[in-house]
mmCIF file of the C-alpha atoms, coordinates in Angstrom:
data_MODEL
# 
_entry.id   MODEL 
# 
loop_
_atom_site.group_PDB 
_atom_site.id 
_atom_site.type_symbol 
_atom_site.label_atom_id 
_atom_site.label_alt_id 
_atom_site.label_comp_id 
_atom_site.label_asym_id 
_atom_site.label_entity_id 
_atom_site.label_seq_id 
_atom_site.pdbx_PDB_ins_code 
_atom_site.Cartn_x 
_atom_site.Cartn_y 
_atom_site.Cartn_z 
_atom_site.occupancy 
_atom_site.B_iso_or_equiv 
_atom_site.pdbx_formal_charge 
_atom_site.auth_seq_id 
_atom_site.auth_comp_id 
_atom_site.auth_asym_id 
_atom_site.auth_atom_id 
_atom_site.pdbx_PDB_model_num 
ATOM 1   C CA . MET A 1 1   ? -12.681 20.436  28.220 1.00 0.00 ? 1   MET A CA 1 
ATOM 2   C CA . LEU A 1 2   ? -10.272 17.547  28.613 1.00 0.00 ? 2   LEU A CA 1 
ATOM 3   C CA . GLN A 1 3   ? -12.915 15.440  30.301 1.00 0.00 ? 3   GLN A CA 1 
ATOM 4   C CA . GLY A 1 4   ? -15.199 15.705  27.254 1.00 0.00 ? 4   GLY A CA 1 
ATOM 5   C CA . PHE A 1 5   ? -12.328 14.807  24.943 1.00 0.00 ? 5   PHE A CA 1 
ATOM 6   C CA . PHE A 1 6   ? -11.289 11.815  27.048 1.00 0.00 ? 6   PHE A CA 1 
ATOM 7   C CA . ILE A 1 7   ? -14.839 10.474  27.190 1.00 0.00 ? 7   ILE A CA 1 
ATOM 8   C CA . THR A 1 8   ? -15.176 10.790  23.431 1.00 0.00 ? 8   THR A CA 1 
ATOM 9   C CA . ALA A 1 9   ? -11.722 9.304   22.822 1.00 0.00 ? 9   ALA A CA 1 
ATOM 10  C CA . LEU A 1 10  ? -12.496 6.375   25.122 1.00 0.00 ? 10  LEU A CA 1 
ATOM 11  C CA . PHE A 1 11  ? -15.630 5.534   23.172 1.00 0.00 ? 11  PHE A CA 1 
ATOM 12  C CA . PHE A 1 12  ? -13.786 5.788   19.837 1.00 0.00 ? 12  PHE A CA 1 
ATOM 13  C CA . LEU A 1 13  ? -10.763 3.733   20.969 1.00 0.00 ? 13  LEU A CA 1 
ATOM 14  C CA . PRO A 1 14  ? -12.128 0.414   19.586 1.00 0.00 ? 14  PRO A CA 1 
ATOM 15  C CA . THR A 1 15  ? -12.782 2.132   16.262 1.00 0.00 ? 15  THR A CA 1 
ATOM 16  C CA . ALA A 1 16  ? -9.207  3.428   16.125 1.00 0.00 ? 16  ALA A CA 1 
ATOM 17  C CA . ILE A 1 17  ? -7.842  -0.030  16.954 1.00 0.00 ? 17  ILE A CA 1 
ATOM 18  C CA . LEU A 1 18  ? -9.957  -1.661  14.247 1.00 0.00 ? 18  LEU A CA 1 
ATOM 19  C CA . LEU A 1 19  ? -8.841  0.946   11.697 1.00 0.00 ? 19  LEU A CA 1 
ATOM 20  C CA . PHE A 1 20  ? -5.220  0.246   12.647 1.00 0.00 ? 20  PHE A CA 1 
ATOM 21  C CA . PHE A 1 21  ? -5.726  -3.505  12.166 1.00 0.00 ? 21  PHE A CA 1 
ATOM 22  C CA . THR A 1 22  ? -7.454  -2.847  8.836  1.00 0.00 ? 22  THR A CA 1 
ATOM 23  C CA . LEU A 1 23  ? -4.437  -0.840  7.724  1.00 0.00 ? 23  LEU A CA 1 
ATOM 24  C CA . ALA A 1 24  ? -2.117  -3.645  8.865  1.00 0.00 ? 24  ALA A CA 1 
ATOM 25  C CA . VAL A 1 25  ? -4.108  -6.206  6.871  1.00 0.00 ? 25  VAL A CA 1 
ATOM 26  C CA . ARG A 1 26  ? -4.137  -3.896  3.856  1.00 0.00 ? 26  ARG A CA 1 
ATOM 27  C CA . LEU A 1 27  ? -0.363  -3.396  3.977  1.00 0.00 ? 27  LEU A CA 1 
ATOM 28  C CA . ASP A 1 28  ? 0.215   -7.156  4.034  1.00 0.00 ? 28  ASP A CA 1 
ATOM 29  C CA . LYS A 1 29  ? 1.249   -7.223  0.360  1.00 0.00 ? 29  LYS A CA 1 
ATOM 30  C CA . PRO A 1 30  ? 1.984   -10.954 -0.218 1.00 0.00 ? 30  PRO A CA 1 
ATOM 31  C CA . ARG A 1 31  ? -1.577  -11.973 0.672  1.00 0.00 ? 31  ARG A CA 1 
ATOM 32  C CA . ASP A 1 32  ? -3.353  -9.040  -0.974 1.00 0.00 ? 32  ASP A CA 1 
ATOM 33  C CA . PRO A 1 33  ? -5.707  -10.558 -3.601 1.00 0.00 ? 33  PRO A CA 1 
ATOM 34  C CA . LEU A 1 34  ? -7.367  -7.301  -4.725 1.00 0.00 ? 34  LEU A CA 1 
ATOM 35  C CA . SER A 1 35  ? -7.293  -6.052  -8.305 1.00 0.00 ? 35  SER A CA 1 
ATOM 36  C CA . GLY A 1 36  ? -6.181  -2.522  -9.183 1.00 0.00 ? 36  GLY A CA 1 
ATOM 37  C CA . VAL A 1 37  ? -9.503  -0.659  -9.082 1.00 0.00 ? 37  VAL A CA 1 
ATOM 38  C CA . ARG A 1 38  ? -10.819 -2.516  -6.037 1.00 0.00 ? 38  ARG A CA 1 
ATOM 39  C CA . LEU A 1 39  ? -7.561  -1.822  -4.228 1.00 0.00 ? 39  LEU A CA 1 
ATOM 40  C CA . LYS A 1 40  ? -7.800  1.920   -4.916 1.00 0.00 ? 40  LYS A CA 1 
ATOM 41  C CA . ILE A 1 41  ? -11.436 2.040   -3.793 1.00 0.00 ? 41  ILE A CA 1 
ATOM 42  C CA . PHE A 1 42  ? -10.647 0.109   -0.614 1.00 0.00 ? 42  PHE A CA 1 
ATOM 43  C CA . ASP A 1 43  ? -7.650  2.345   0.134  1.00 0.00 ? 43  ASP A CA 1 
ATOM 44  C CA . SER A 1 44  ? -9.842  5.397   -0.346 1.00 0.00 ? 44  SER A CA 1 
ATOM 45  C CA . ALA A 1 45  ? -12.513 3.909   1.917  1.00 0.00 ? 45  ALA A CA 1 
ATOM 46  C CA . LEU A 1 46  ? -9.917  3.296   4.621  1.00 0.00 ? 46  LEU A CA 1 
ATOM 47  C CA . PHE A 1 47  ? -8.697  6.899   4.424  1.00 0.00 ? 47  PHE A CA 1 
ATOM 48  C CA . ILE A 1 48  ? -12.242 8.263   4.315  1.00 0.00 ? 48  ILE A CA 1 
ATOM 49  C CA . SER A 1 49  ? -13.199 6.180   7.341  1.00 0.00 ? 49  SER A CA 1 
ATOM 50  C CA . ALA A 1 50  ? -10.290 7.544   9.362  1.00 0.00 ? 50  ALA A CA 1 
ATOM 51  C CA . LEU A 1 51  ? -11.203 11.105  8.320  1.00 0.00 ? 51  LEU A CA 1 
ATOM 52  C CA . ALA A 1 52  ? -14.835 10.508  9.316  1.00 0.00 ? 52  ALA A CA 1 
ATOM 53  C CA . VAL A 1 53  ? -13.745 9.301   12.757 1.00 0.00 ? 53  VAL A CA 1 
ATOM 54  C CA . VAL A 1 54  ? -11.619 12.430  13.247 1.00 0.00 ? 54  VAL A CA 1 
ATOM 55  C CA . LEU A 1 55  ? -14.551 14.662  12.277 1.00 0.00 ? 55  LEU A CA 1 
ATOM 56  C CA . LEU A 1 56  ? -16.931 12.726  14.522 1.00 0.00 ? 56  LEU A CA 1 
ATOM 57  C CA . VAL A 1 57  ? -14.571 12.979  17.482 1.00 0.00 ? 57  VAL A CA 1 
ATOM 58  C CA . ALA A 1 58  ? -14.147 16.719  16.906 1.00 0.00 ? 58  ALA A CA 1 
ATOM 59  C CA . GLY A 1 59  ? -17.884 17.342  16.653 1.00 0.00 ? 59  GLY A CA 1 
ATOM 60  C CA . LEU A 1 60  ? -18.809 15.184  19.618 1.00 0.00 ? 60  LEU A CA 1 
ATOM 61  C CA . THR A 1 61  ? -16.069 16.687  21.768 1.00 0.00 ? 61  THR A CA 1 
ATOM 62  C CA . ARG A 1 62  ? -17.345 20.168  20.950 1.00 0.00 ? 62  ARG A CA 1 
ATOM 63  C CA . TYR A 1 63  ? -20.844 19.113  21.929 1.00 0.00 ? 63  TYR A CA 1 
ATOM 64  C CA . ALA A 1 64  ? -19.681 17.366  25.119 1.00 0.00 ? 64  ALA A CA 1 
ATOM 65  C CA . VAL A 1 65  ? -17.792 20.471  26.214 1.00 0.00 ? 65  VAL A CA 1 
ATOM 66  C CA . THR A 1 66  ? -20.130 23.332  25.257 1.00 0.00 ? 66  THR A CA 1 
ATOM 67  C CA . ARG A 1 67  ? -23.615 21.767  25.016 1.00 0.00 ? 67  ARG A CA 1 
ATOM 68  C CA . THR A 1 68  ? -24.841 24.769  23.107 1.00 0.00 ? 68  THR A CA 1 
ATOM 69  C CA . GLU A 1 69  ? -26.419 25.127  19.702 1.00 0.00 ? 69  GLU A CA 1 
ATOM 70  C CA . ALA A 1 70  ? -24.113 24.164  16.894 1.00 0.00 ? 70  ALA A CA 1 
ATOM 71  C CA . SER A 1 71  ? -22.762 26.796  14.553 1.00 0.00 ? 71  SER A CA 1 
ATOM 72  C CA . PRO A 1 72  ? -23.304 26.389  10.797 1.00 0.00 ? 72  PRO A CA 1 
ATOM 73  C CA . PHE A 1 73  ? -19.669 25.288  10.454 1.00 0.00 ? 73  PHE A CA 1 
ATOM 74  C CA . SER A 1 74  ? -20.176 22.550  13.075 1.00 0.00 ? 74  SER A CA 1 
ATOM 75  C CA . ILE A 1 75  ? -23.359 21.384  11.387 1.00 0.00 ? 75  ILE A CA 1 
ATOM 76  C CA . ALA A 1 76  ? -21.587 21.208  8.020  1.00 0.00 ? 76  ALA A CA 1 
ATOM 77  C CA . SER A 1 77  ? -18.705 19.309  9.620  1.00 0.00 ? 77  SER A CA 1 
ATOM 78  C CA . ASN A 1 78  ? -21.097 16.823  11.211 1.00 0.00 ? 78  ASN A CA 1 
ATOM 79  C CA . PHE A 1 79  ? -22.934 16.244  7.931  1.00 0.00 ? 79  PHE A CA 1 
ATOM 80  C CA . ASN A 1 80  ? -19.595 15.763  6.180  1.00 0.00 ? 80  ASN A CA 1 
ATOM 81  C CA . ALA A 1 81  ? -18.630 13.204  8.824  1.00 0.00 ? 81  ALA A CA 1 
ATOM 82  C CA . ILE A 1 82  ? -21.889 11.322  8.270  1.00 0.00 ? 82  ILE A CA 1 
ATOM 83  C CA . GLY A 1 83  ? -21.399 11.394  4.505  1.00 0.00 ? 83  GLY A CA 1 
ATOM 84  C CA . LEU A 1 84  ? -17.815 10.207  4.788  1.00 0.00 ? 84  LEU A CA 1 
ATOM 85  C CA . TRP A 1 85  ? -18.931 7.459   7.157  1.00 0.00 ? 85  TRP A CA 1 
ATOM 86  C CA . ALA A 1 86  ? -21.469 6.268   4.563  1.00 0.00 ? 86  ALA A CA 1 
ATOM 87  C CA . LEU A 1 87  ? -18.861 6.365   1.782  1.00 0.00 ? 87  LEU A CA 1 
ATOM 88  C CA . GLY A 1 88  ? -16.495 4.363   3.981  1.00 0.00 ? 88  GLY A CA 1 
ATOM 89  C CA . CYS A 1 89  ? -19.194 1.738   4.506  1.00 0.00 ? 89  CYS A CA 1 
ATOM 90  C CA . ILE A 1 90  ? -19.829 1.486   0.776  1.00 0.00 ? 90  ILE A CA 1 
ATOM 91  C CA . GLY A 1 91  ? -16.115 1.317   0.006  1.00 0.00 ? 91  GLY A CA 1 
ATOM 92  C CA . ALA A 1 92  ? -15.589 -1.417  2.579  1.00 0.00 ? 92  ALA A CA 1 
ATOM 93  C CA . PHE A 1 93  ? -17.554 -3.813  0.389  1.00 0.00 ? 93  PHE A CA 1 
ATOM 94  C CA . PHE A 1 94  ? -14.848 -3.545  -2.268 1.00 0.00 ? 94  PHE A CA 1 
ATOM 95  C CA . GLY A 1 95  ? -12.351 -5.219  0.054  1.00 0.00 ? 95  GLY A CA 1 
ATOM 96  C CA . LYS A 1 96  ? -11.934 -8.919  0.593  1.00 0.00 ? 96  LYS A CA 1 
ATOM 97  C CA . ASN A 1 97  ? -11.857 -11.261 3.567  1.00 0.00 ? 97  ASN A CA 1 
ATOM 98  C CA . LYS A 1 98  ? -10.281 -9.781  6.705  1.00 0.00 ? 98  LYS A CA 1 
ATOM 99  C CA . GLY A 1 99  ? -9.923  -6.251  5.349  1.00 0.00 ? 99  GLY A CA 1 
ATOM 100 C CA . ARG A 1 100 ? -13.623 -5.998  4.533  1.00 0.00 ? 100 ARG A CA 1 
ATOM 101 C CA . LEU A 1 101 ? -14.650 -7.468  7.867  1.00 0.00 ? 101 LEU A CA 1 
ATOM 102 C CA . LEU A 1 102 ? -12.361 -5.197  9.884  1.00 0.00 ? 102 LEU A CA 1 
ATOM 103 C CA . LEU A 1 103 ? -13.406 -2.038  8.053  1.00 0.00 ? 103 LEU A CA 1 
ATOM 104 C CA . LEU A 1 104 ? -17.102 -2.878  8.434  1.00 0.00 ? 104 LEU A CA 1 
ATOM 105 C CA . LEU A 1 105 ? -16.556 -3.568  12.141 1.00 0.00 ? 105 LEU A CA 1 
ATOM 106 C CA . ALA A 1 106 ? -14.715 -0.242  12.475 1.00 0.00 ? 106 ALA A CA 1 
ATOM 107 C CA . GLN A 1 107 ? -17.632 1.539   10.815 1.00 0.00 ? 107 GLN A CA 1 
ATOM 108 C CA . GLY A 1 108 ? -20.113 -0.208  13.094 1.00 0.00 ? 108 GLY A CA 1 
ATOM 109 C CA . THR A 1 109 ? -18.165 0.660   16.222 1.00 0.00 ? 109 THR A CA 1 
ATOM 110 C CA . ALA A 1 110 ? -17.873 4.281   15.035 1.00 0.00 ? 110 ALA A CA 1 
ATOM 111 C CA . LEU A 1 111 ? -21.652 4.451   14.726 1.00 0.00 ? 111 LEU A CA 1 
ATOM 112 C CA . PHE A 1 112 ? -22.109 2.895   18.171 1.00 0.00 ? 112 PHE A CA 1 
ATOM 113 C CA . ALA A 1 113 ? -19.465 5.174   19.711 1.00 0.00 ? 113 ALA A CA 1 
ATOM 114 C CA . ALA A 1 114 ? -21.133 8.282   18.279 1.00 0.00 ? 114 ALA A CA 1 
ATOM 115 C CA . TRP A 1 115 ? -24.503 7.142   19.624 1.00 0.00 ? 115 TRP A CA 1 
ATOM 116 C CA . ALA A 1 116 ? -23.007 6.322   23.047 1.00 0.00 ? 116 ALA A CA 1 
ATOM 117 C CA . CYS A 1 117 ? -21.284 9.727   23.271 1.00 0.00 ? 117 CYS A CA 1 
ATOM 118 C CA . LEU A 1 118 ? -24.503 11.512  22.430 1.00 0.00 ? 118 LEU A CA 1 
ATOM 119 C CA . MET A 1 119 ? -26.465 9.508   24.989 1.00 0.00 ? 119 MET A CA 1 
ATOM 120 C CA . MET A 1 120 ? -23.790 10.114  27.623 1.00 0.00 ? 120 MET A CA 1 
ATOM 121 C CA . THR A 1 121 ? -23.812 13.869  27.106 1.00 0.00 ? 121 THR A CA 1 
ATOM 122 C CA . ILE A 1 122 ? -27.615 14.083  26.909 1.00 0.00 ? 122 ILE A CA 1 
ATOM 123 C CA . ALA A 1 123 ? -27.967 12.179  30.192 1.00 0.00 ? 123 ALA A CA 1 
ATOM 124 C CA . ASP A 1 124 ? -25.769 14.668  32.079 1.00 0.00 ? 124 ASP A CA 1 
# 
């Protein structure tokens, strides 16, 4: 079980690092040029993106460990993760400069990491 988790966590490590840097850029108050509504949308997108990564890691770890058919709860969780990922991508466009770039890169690496985990577990 730990091996499946470590493989999944290794693939999602760049995503976690990019989300951390996005949060650091967002918390840099003196250089934050966003208006009130855009700031709230971007903050929500950052939170949603982190939640989507957690759900993706949980679902992919379950698949890497069991390799059985998914239960209805797992399927719903995976679809929620995909929906949250899409909302995070949309919300990233409300940011500016470095924050937008970092959040979009985090979303792209999350998509690549999910694909790589699936390909790794299918190949075994």
